N, C-alpha and C positions, 0 to 999 in steps of 0.2 A: 558516343557509346550507346549501344542498344539498350532499351529499357529492361528487357529480360532475355535470357537465353532459353529458347523454347526446347532445344534438344536436351540441355542439362536438366530442365524442368521435368521433362518426361522420364529421363533416367532416374531422377530423384524419386518420382512417384512409383516407379517399378521397384525401387529399393525398399520403400516404406511399406508396400503392400505385401511383403513377405509375412507369413503367419507368425513367426517368432517375434517379429518387430511389433505387430499389432497386439500380441499378447503382452509384450513388455509395456506398451502404452496403457493398456487396461489395468494391469497390476500396479503400475506407477501412479495412476490416478487414484486407485483405491487407497494405496499407502499414503499418498499426499493429502487426501481429504481427511483421513483418519488422524494424522499427526497435526494438520492445520486446525482441526476442530477441537483439539485437546488443550485446555487451559495450561499455559506455562510451557507447552511443548510446541515448537515451530516446525514447519516443513523443512527448514534448513537443517534441523537435527536429523531428520530422516535421510536427507541427502548425504550428510556427513557420515552417517552410519553405513549407508550403502555404497559409498564411494570406493572402498577397497575391493568390492566385488567386481568393479569394472575390469579388473585384470583377467577375470575368468569368463567374460562374455564376449560375444561378437561386438566390434566397435559401435556399429549403428544401433544395436540392441541396447547396449549400456547407455549410450547418449540419450536415446529416446526414453528409456526408463527414468533416468534422472530428470529429464526435461518434463516428463509427465508428472513426476512427484512435485515439481515446481508448480505446474498448472493446478494440480489437485490441492496443494497447500494454500494457494492463493484463494481458491473458492472456500476451502475449509475455514480459513480465517474469517471469512464473511459470515459463516454459520454462527461462529462464536460471538461475533459482533452483534448480530441480530438477536440472538437468544439471551445473551447475558450482558451485553454492553461492554464486552471485553474483546477488542480486536485481536485476532490471532496473528496478524502481521501489521506492519506500519501502514500498508495500503488500505487496510480495512477500517482505519480510524474514521474516515468520512461516512462509512456505512453505519456506524453507531448512531450518528446524528438522528436519522429517521428510522432505521431498522429496529433499534431497541425501543424507540417510542411506540412503534407499531406492536411490538411484543407486549409492552405494558398495557396496551389497549386491547389485548386479546387477539391480535391479528398476526401472530407469529407465522402461521402456515402461509398466509398470503405473502408476507415479507420474504420468507424463504423461497417461495416460488419465483418472486420477482428477482431476488438475488441470483438464483440459479440461471435463469434464462439470460439475464443481463450480463452475468459473468461469461457465459458461453458466447453470447453475441459479441461482447467486447473483445474477447480473445480472437474470435473469428475475424472481426474487422481489423484487428492489429496484424494478424498473421497474413491475411489477404493483402494488406498494404505492403508488408515485407516481401511477399511472394513476387509482386510485380515491380518492386522498387529497390530490391536489395543491392543491385549493382550501382545505383546512383544515389544511394542513401547518404553518402558522405557529404553531399552538397548541403543537406539540411543541418547536419551536425556541425559543420565548420562555420555556420553563421553565429554560433554561440561561443563567445569568449568568456573569460572569468568575470568581466563586468556584467554581462547579461545573466550569467548564472547566479551572481549575487543578487541582482534585482528579482530574478525569478524566485529565489528562495525566500526573500522578504515578502514577495507578493503572495506566496503560498501561506505564509504565517498570517498575513493581514486578512486574508479572505475568511478565516475562521471567525473573525469578529463580526461578520455579517449575520451570524446565527442569533436569532431571537432578539436582535437589537442590543446584545451584550458586548458591543465592540470594545468598550473601554476595559472591561474585565478580561476579555479574551486577548486583547493586545498586550495587556499587562502580564498575563500568564505566559503568553508567547515569548515575551522578552525575558522573563525569568527562565523559561526553558532554554532560550538561546544562550543565556549566561551559563547555565548548568552544562550545556553542550560544549562549552569551550574549556571546561576543566581538563587539566592535563597539559602535556607539552604542546606549545604553539607550533605553527608552521616553521618557525625558526629555531625550534628546540628548547624554548624557554618554558619551564614549568609554571602553571598558574592554578591557583585554588587547590593545590594538593595538600597543604598544611604539612609539608615535609614527608608525607606518606609516599614511598616509592611505588606502591601498588596503584596509585592514582595517576601516575605519569601518563599512562595510556588513556586516561579519561575515565569518567564514570561508566561502568559496564552497562550496555544497552539493555540486555535481557532483564536484569534485576530492577532497573529503573522503570521500564515499561510495564513489567508484570506487577510490580508493587503498586505503581500509580493507578493502573487501570483495573487489574484483577483483584488483588487483595483488598484494596480500599473499597471496592464495590461489594465484596463479600462481607466486609464489616458493616456496611450500610444495610445489606439485605438480611443479615443474620437475625434481626429482630422480627422478620416476617416468617410466615409458615412456608411460603414458596415465592418464586419470582412473580407469578401471577396467581390469581385466585383459581382454585381447582374447578369451580363451577363454569369457568369460561372454556374448559376443555370440551364440554358437550357442544358448545356453540362453534368451536373451531375444528372443522372436519378436514379430512384429507382433500376433499374437493376444493378447499380454499387454496391449496397449493396450485391446482390447475388454474384457478382464477388469477393467482399471482403470475403464473407462467404466461398468461395471455396479455398481461398489462404492458410489458416491454414492446409487444407487437403493436400496441396502440401509441406507444411513445417512441416510435422508430427514429425520429429526428434526434431526440435526446441520446439514444443509444449510439447513433452514428457520430454525432459531434463529440460525445464523451470518448468514444473509441479512438477518434482521430487525435484528440488532445492527449490521450493516454499513450498512444504509440509515438507521437512526436516527443513527449517528455521522456519516454523510455529510451529514445535514441540518444539523449544527452547523457554522457558519462556521469555517474554518481547522482543523477537527479532523483531517481527513485519513484516508486508507486505512491508514496505519501503525497508528493507534490502533484502528481498526475490526478489523483482522486480529489484532492482539495481544490485544484484549479477547475476541474470539470464541475465540481459541486457549486463553486462560486458562480461559474458561468451559467449553469442551469438555473440557479436561484434567481440571478439577475434578470434572466429572460423568461421566467415562468409567470403565468397568470396567477399561480397560487404561491407566490414567493413568500407571503406571510406565514404559510403553513410549513415551510421548510424548517426542520428542526423539531417539528411537532408530530411527526409520523406521516410525512408526505412520500408517497410511493416513488415519485420521480427522483427524490433524493437518493433512494436506494439504487435506482436504475443508473444514474450518472456515476455514482461512487463505484459500484461494482463493474460497470463497463470500462471505466478508465483504469481501474486497478488491474483488470485482466489484460487489457490491450497493451498496457505498459510492458508486460512481459515480452511481447513480440519485439518491441523496440529495443529493449535492453539486450535481448538475445542477438538481435541483428547487429547492434553495435559491437558486441563481443565477437561475433563471427567475422564482421567486416574489418574491424580495427584492432582486435585483440585486447580490448579495454573492457574489463568486467564492470558493470554498473552497480553491483552489490556483492555481498558475501556469497549469496546463492549462485549468481552467475559466475563468480570466481571458481566455485567448486565444480560447476558444469564445464567451465573452461579447462579445469584440470582433467576432467573426464575426456575432453577432446584431445588433450595432449597425451594422455595415457593411451588413447586409441590410435595415436600416430598422426593426428591432424593438429597443426598449429594455427589457431585462430588469428586472423589478420588478412591483409590484402592478398597475400600469396594463396591463402586457402580459398578465397572467393574466386581467384583466377584459375587455380590449378585443381581444386576439388569442388567445383561448382555443383556437381551432382549431389555431393554429400550435404552441402549447404541447403540445397533445395529439398533434399530428403528430410532434413530437420524441420524445414518450414511446413512441408506436406504433413509430416507426422504430428505437428502441433495443431494443424487445421483439423486433422482427424480427432485429436484429443479434445479440441474445443467442442466438437459435436458429441463425442462419447461422454463428456462430463455431464451432459444432461441426464443420461441413463443412470450413471453412477450416482449423481447427486440426488435423483429421485429416490433411490433406495436408501441413501443415508439420511436424508431429512425426514423420511417417514418415521424414523426412530429417534433421531436427534431432537425433534421438536417436543418429545416427551420429557426432556431433561428439565425444562422449566417448572415441572410439577413435582420434582423431587424435593423433599423437605430441605430447607436451607441448612439445617444442622449437618446433614449428610453431605450436601453439596459443598459447603464451606470446608469441611474436613478434606474431601477429595481434592478440591481445587488448591487448597493450601499446600498439601503434600506435593502435588504436581508442580506448583509454582516454585517451591523450595528446590525440587529436583532440577527444574529448568534453569533456575538462577545459579545453583551450585555447579551444574554439569557443564557449563561453558568453560570456566577457567579452573574449577575445582579449588576455589578459595572461599573460606568462611566469611571474608569481607563482603563478598557478593550477597550472601544471605543477610548480612547486617544491613547492607544498602537496600535490599528488598523491603525489609521491615521499616526502615527509616522513611522511605518514600511512600510506603503504604500508609503510615501514620500521618505523614505530611499531606497526602492526597485526601485522606479521610477528613482531616480538619478543614481542608479547602472545600470539600463537598458540603460540610456542615455550615460553612460560611457562605454558601451559594456562589462559589467561584468555580468556573469550568476547568477540568483537569486535562481535557483533550488538547487544548492549545499548548499546555505545558509540555506534554509528551511530544507533540509535533515540533515545537520549538527546540526541544532537546535533541530530537532526531536530526533536525536540520542545522543545529548549532555548529557542529563540526564542519559541515559542508560550507555554511556561510563564512565561517572563520577562515577556512582554506581559500575560498574564492576571493575574500577580502584581501588576504595576504598576496595572492597572485595579482589582483588588480592594482594594489599599491606598487608591487614590484615592476609591473609592466608600464604603468602610467604615472609614476611618481614625477611631480613637478610639471606634468603636462596632462592633467585630467580633462582639459577641454577637448582632447581628441575623442573621448567617450561620447561627447555630444554630436560627433559626426557619424555615430553608429545609430541608425534609425531604430533598431530593435531595442537598444539600451534606453533611448529617449522615451519610447512608448511605455516600457516597463517602469521607468522612473516616474513618469506622469501618473500611471495607475497607482503606484505605491504612495505617492504624495497625496492623491485624492482620497485613498482609503484611510491612510493614517491621520489625515486632517478631518475626516468625516465627523468625529465626535465634536470638534469645534464648530463645524457647520451646523450640526444638529442643535447644539446649545444656542447658537445665534438665532436660528430659525424659531426655536422654542420661545426664546425671550421676545422676539418680534411679535409672535402670535399672542403673547399674554396681554390681556387688556390693561391699559394704563389706569392707574388710580386717579380719580378726579379730585 
């Protein structure tokens, strides 16, 4: 099989360069960034709202519009993570680690500049990879079975423990999150942890849990302050700092490239998601950095790897959706619906029979990866002022948006109750100096880990030794054992270094 179809590639480029398609990309980015940067409101909400309009537009125009909303919301979630410590999407969780620390140190403009170019560069790496490998992309995906996916999920959870040496607390909170993520019907249809409430059979709702844990609890913490940062730092943080931030990823090119590759490979795996991609790239970057001790304390390279992987993951997930007809998330499922409404059925037949359309989507996203820099510069020029708004006003606005975001998914009052329960729980954890990000990541990955565990048991029951014949599974298993056992190793080393009493 040839690596890429040059003729179809050029046909796709000619399709995407039509003025109406380019306009749809621009307006999609603007809408996506706007929704992605609003607390409690996600980019998926914008896609859901705009999906019915697909019937009235040209097929490629509507597909590229929704895809650009996806790209814009990914970056918009990073803006929120940097300025307020509230990730706008699951992939921006790793951005909080260092981005918000930079904001608290008065370096928010620099962090926003780093995030902008890293996001654009990561998306560009991901889509260029897809451009030249979309026809042979299945070989990578087929290497991962349920056993490997289970190990990968656990590995992503364990990496968070590397932050600031708090591995014991982080792993503990990650396990709690995993348990919460398994509430509801199991893979075999058996209800767990529902306490007889039929509304919990589908599991704890994602939006209320994440918004309550990350956004509302943070607002409770900040409400005693006048603003997120002291107003006198505004004079020291000029727009020129954004330019300084934009230049940083250019000096950290290897980090951008590696994180982009990690992101796109993880994106290729069905249901893996950007949270795993960003976390894995963050752990890799921290392990191989000369400033590893500064990670989690405002290290610019931490923002680079998190945003690069988060954005490049989009290319991988979209490629899997187009090549196999398997959506990797709720957002890609809605974009897949747009393809079907437009008359294209994602899957092997689409790649073979409508290759020009597939390449047009890839070219369109490459253009959006470049265009997001211009759109982002306009937005962050004004969004960076949000942190100086008095917290009393900010708390009111964010709480209202959070309640709307929690209630608007299923229109159930239970979801609002869940929002406040997890907000209070997370606030108490923050006061006890326990990290809440591992809890959220564990919750997000809990359902995935549960499903992959069930599949692994079903496939390898009574013959688990077969898994040891799969090199990728063994490598991931060894990494997991080493990271989960590291607290014991640290305790032993610490005891050995202690001077013995005479």
